[in-house]
C-alpha positions as CSV (number, residue, x, y, z in Angstrom):
1,X,0.0,0.0,0.0
2,X,2.8,2.4,0.8
3,X,4.5,1.9,-2.5
4,X,1.1,2.4,-4.3
5,X,0.6,5.7,-2.5
6,X,4.2,6.6,-3.4
7,X,3.4,5.9,-7.0
8,X,0.5,8.4,-6.9
9,X,2.6,11.0,-5.1
10,X,5.5,10.8,-7.7
11,X,3.0,10.7,-10.7
12,X,1.1,13.8,-9.4
13,X,4.2,15.9,-8.4
14,X,6.1,15.0,-11.6
15,X,3.1,15.1,-13.8
16,X,2.1,18.8,-12.7
17,X,5.5,20.0,-13.8
18,X,4.7,18.7,-17.3
19,X,2.1,21.5,-17.6
20,X,4.8,24.1,-17.5
21,X,6.8,22.2,-20.1
22,X,3.7,22.2,-22.3
23,X,3.7,26.0,-22.3
24,X,5.7,27.2,-25.2
25,X,6.7,30.5,-23.5
26,X,8.1,28.8,-20.5
27,X,9.6,25.8,-22.4
28,X,12.0,28.3,-24.0
29,X,13.7,28.7,-20.6
30,X,13.1,25.2,-19.3
31,X,14.0,23.1,-22.4
32,X,17.0,20.9,-22.1
33,X,17.5,22.0,-18.5
34,X,17.4,20.0,-15.2
35,X,13.7,20.8,-14.9
36,X,13.1,18.2,-17.7
37,X,15.3,15.7,-16.0
38,X,13.3,16.1,-12.8
39,X,9.9,15.9,-14.5
40,X,10.6,12.8,-16.6
41,X,12.3,10.8,-13.9
42,X,9.6,11.5,-11.3
43,X,6.9,10.4,-13.7
44,X,8.5,7.7,-15.9
45,X,11.2,6.6,-13.4
46,X,10.2,6.8,-9.8
47,X,6.4,6.2,-10.3
48,X,7.0,3.2,-12.5
49,X,9.5,1.6,-10.1
50,X,7.2,2.2,-7.2
51,X,4.5,0.5,-9.1
52,X,6.8,-2.5,-9.7
53,X,7.7,-2.6,-6.0
54,X,4.0,-2.4,-5.0
55,X,3.3,-5.4,-7.3
56,X,6.2,-7.5,-5.9
57,X,5.3,-7.0,-2.3
58,X,1.6,-7.8,-3.0
59,X,2.2,-10.8,-5.1
60,X,5.1,-12.3,-3.2
61,X,2.8,-14.5,-0.9
62,X,1.0,-15.7,-4.1
63,X,4.3,-16.6,-5.8
64,X,6.2,-18.2,-3.0
65,X,3.7,-18.9,-0.1
66,X,5.7,-16.8,2.3
67,X,5.7,-13.2,3.6
68,X,8.4,-10.7,3.2
69,X,9.8,-8.9,6.3
70,X,7.6,-6.0,7.2
71,X,10.4,-4.0,9.0
72,X,12.8,-4.3,6.1
73,X,10.0,-3.3,3.8
74,X,9.3,-0.2,5.8
75,X,12.9,0.8,5.7
76,X,13.1,0.1,2.0
77,X,10.1,2.3,1.3
78,X,11.0,5.3,3.3
79,X,14.7,5.3,2.3
80,X,13.7,5.0,-1.4
81,X,10.9,7.6,-1.2
82,X,12.8,10.2,0.6
83,X,16.0,9.7,-1.5
84,X,14.0,9.9,-4.8
85,X,12.5,13.2,-3.8
86,X,15.9,14.6,-2.6
87,X,17.4,13.4,-5.9
88,X,14.9,14.9,-8.3
89,X,12.9,17.7,-6.6
90,X,15.9,20.0,-6.3
91,X,16.5,19.6,-10.0
92,X,13.4,21.7,-10.6
93,X,15.1,24.7,-9.1
94,X,18.3,23.9,-10.9
95,X,16.4,24.0,-14.2
96,X,14.6,27.2,-13.4
97,X,18.0,28.8,-12.9
98,X,19.0,27.5,-16.4
99,X,21.3,24.7,-15.5
100,X,21.6,22.5,-18.7
101,X,21.3,18.8,-18.7
102,X,23.7,16.4,-20.4
103,X,26.7,18.3,-19.2
104,X,29.2,16.1,-17.3
105,X,30.6,19.2,-15.4
106,X,28.7,22.5,-15.2
107,X,30.6,23.9,-12.2
108,X,33.2,25.5,-14.5
109,X,30.5,28.0,-15.5
110,X,30.5,30.7,-12.8
111,X,26.7,31.2,-13.0
112,X,26.1,27.5,-12.3
113,X,28.8,26.9,-9.6
114,X,26.4,27.9,-6.9
115,X,24.6,24.7,-7.4
116,X,27.5,22.5,-6.6
117,X,26.4,21.9,-2.9
118,X,22.9,20.9,-4.3
119,X,24.6,18.6,-6.6
120,X,26.5,16.9,-3.8
121,X,23.2,16.4,-1.9
122,X,21.7,14.7,-5.0
123,X,24.6,12.4,-5.2
124,X,24.5,11.4,-1.5
125,X,20.8,10.9,-1.8
126,X,21.2,8.7,-4.9
127,X,23.8,6.5,-3.0
128,X,21.4,6.2,-0.1
129,X,18.7,5.2,-2.4
130,X,20.8,2.7,-4.0
131,X,21.7,1.2,-0.6
132,X,18.0,0.8,0.1
133,X,17.7,-1.6,-2.9
134,X,20.2,-3.8,-1.3
135,X,17.8,-4.1,1.7
136,X,15.0,-5.1,-0.8
137,X,17.1,-7.7,-2.5
138,X,18.2,-9.2,0.8
139,X,14.5,-9.3,2.0
140,X,13.3,-10.8,-1.2
141,X,15.7,-13.7,-1.5
142,X,15.9,-14.5,2.2
143,X,12.0,-14.5,2.5
144,X,11.8,-16.9,-0.3
145,X,13.3,-19.6,2.0
146,X,12.9,-18.3,5.5
147,X,10.0,-15.9,5.4
148,X,6.8,-16.4,7.6
149,X,4.4,-18.8,6.1
150,X,1.6,-16.8,4.3
151,X,-2.1,-17.3,5.1
152,X,-4.5,-18.3,2.3
153,X,-5.6,-14.7,2.1
154,X,-3.0,-12.5,3.8
155,X,-4.3,-9.1,2.4
156,X,-7.9,-9.9,3.0
157,X,-8.6,-9.4,-0.6
158,X,-11.7,-10.1,-2.7
159,X,-10.4,-11.6,-5.9
160,X,-10.3,-15.1,-6.9
161,X,-6.5,-15.7,-7.0
162,X,-6.4,-15.7,-3.2
163,X,-8.8,-18.6,-3.1
164,X,-6.5,-21.1,-4.9
165,X,-4.3,-23.4,-3.0
166,X,-1.1,-22.0,-1.7
167,X,0.9,-25.2,-1.1
168,X,0.5,-26.8,-4.4
169,X,0.9,-25.7,-8.1
170,X,-2.1,-26.9,-10.2
171,X,-2.7,-26.5,-13.9
172,X,-5.9,-24.4,-13.9
173,X,-5.1,-23.1,-10.4
174,X,-8.0,-24.7,-8.7
175,X,-8.6,-28.5,-8.1
176,X,-12.0,-29.7,-9.3
177,X,-14.7,-27.2,-10.1
178,X,-13.9,-23.6,-10.8
179,X,-15.2,-21.1,-8.3
180,X,-18.3,-19.1,-9.0
181,X,-18.1,-15.3,-9.1
182,X,-21.0,-13.5,-7.4
183,X,-20.0,-9.9,-7.5
184,X,-17.3,-7.4,-8.5
185,X,-14.0,-7.2,-6.7
186,X,-14.4,-3.8,-4.9
187,X,-17.0,-4.5,-2.3
188,X,-15.3,-3.5,0.9
189,X,-16.7,-2.2,4.3
190,X,-20.2,-3.2,3.6
191,X,-22.4,-2.2,6.5
192,X,-24.3,-5.5,6.5
193,X,-21.0,-7.5,7.1
194,X,-18.8,-7.9,10.1
195,X,-15.7,-8.5,7.9
196,X,-14.2,-5.6,6.0
197,X,-13.8,-7.7,2.8
198,X,-16.3,-9.9,0.8
199,X,-14.6,-12.5,-1.5
200,X,-16.1,-12.8,-4.9
201,X,-16.8,-16.5,-4.5
202,X,-19.0,-16.2,-1.4
203,X,-22.7,-16.1,-2.2
204,X,-24.6,-12.9,-0.9
205,X,-27.5,-14.1,1.3
206,X,-29.0,-10.5,1.2
207,X,-28.8,-10.2,-2.5
208,X,-32.3,-10.1,-4.3
209,X,-33.4,-13.2,-6.0
210,X,-32.6,-13.2,-9.7
211,X,-35.1,-14.8,-12.0
212,X,-34.1,-16.3,-15.3
213,X,-35.6,-14.4,-18.3
214,X,-36.5,-15.8,-21.7
215,X,-33.7,-16.1,-24.0
216,X,-34.0,-13.8,-27.0
217,X,-34.2,-15.5,-30.3
218,X,-31.1,-15.5,-32.4
219,X,-30.8,-13.0,-35.1
220,X,-31.8,-14.4,-38.5
221,X,-28.8,-15.2,-40.7
222,X,-28.2,-12.7,-43.5
223,X,-28.4,-14.1,-47.0
224,X,-25.1,-14.3,-48.7
225,X,-24.8,-11.9,-51.6
226,X,-22.8,-13.0,-54.6
227,X,-19.6,-11.1,-55.1
228,X,-20.6,-9.8,-58.5
229,X,-23.7,-8.3,-56.8
230,X,-21.9,-6.5,-54.0
231,X,-21.8,-2.7,-53.7
232,X,-18.2,-2.5,-54.8
233,X,-18.7,-4.4,-58.0
234,X,-21.9,-2.5,-58.7
235,X,-20.0,0.9,-58.4
236,X,-17.2,-0.5,-60.7
237,X,-19.8,-1.5,-63.3
238,X,-21.5,1.9,-63.1
239,X,-18.3,3.8,-63.5
240,X,-17.3,1.9,-66.7
241,X,-20.9,1.6,-68.0
242,X,-21.1,-2.0,-67.6
243,X,-24.4,-2.0,-65.6
244,X,-27.5,-3.3,-67.2
């Protein structure tokens, strides 16, 4: 959940800066500057990676039948989240000052040398963020073998994938008959239920009775039209004066 919220945060904060880049008058100043680097990497880099992490943490119990370590997961999130903002958010101000991108060293330019300390902060933040990924890798591989055994439905989700057996791998996912779906996947916090979630395969006793309706007759088959009588050939005949 934290990584999903982080995704939204990066996508909004990075996406809003795209409005300024879409303004031709402002883009004259911001084009090819660090402002573009910050905008692009918040939206296409940080947001996408956080979505990937959210999926890994969510599906890990389904893939391996074990849970990842929560404490390491929290450290991984906060270190990565804060580091990413410390790397890319200051770049907006550098871009507003006209600092160009794709220069391996801009401190030789006197006007831009004032940003050297900010560049050091960005470098340190990037190193800390990289270190956080080592925590994730350790948590991932160790949890595969030593993680806590996952419950059948550890996230209290409604969807069907959390009803298939965890301990065996079956072709078709479920032994025997496939489960029946009674409702959509988003029914949470219903006032008529004690539990916060409502799995799709559980029938609803309070649902109104559904009566079978008469099946509508099938549409009659269209008669096949010979190719020479089609609209295309009729138009060709008319153009060349071949029509009768």
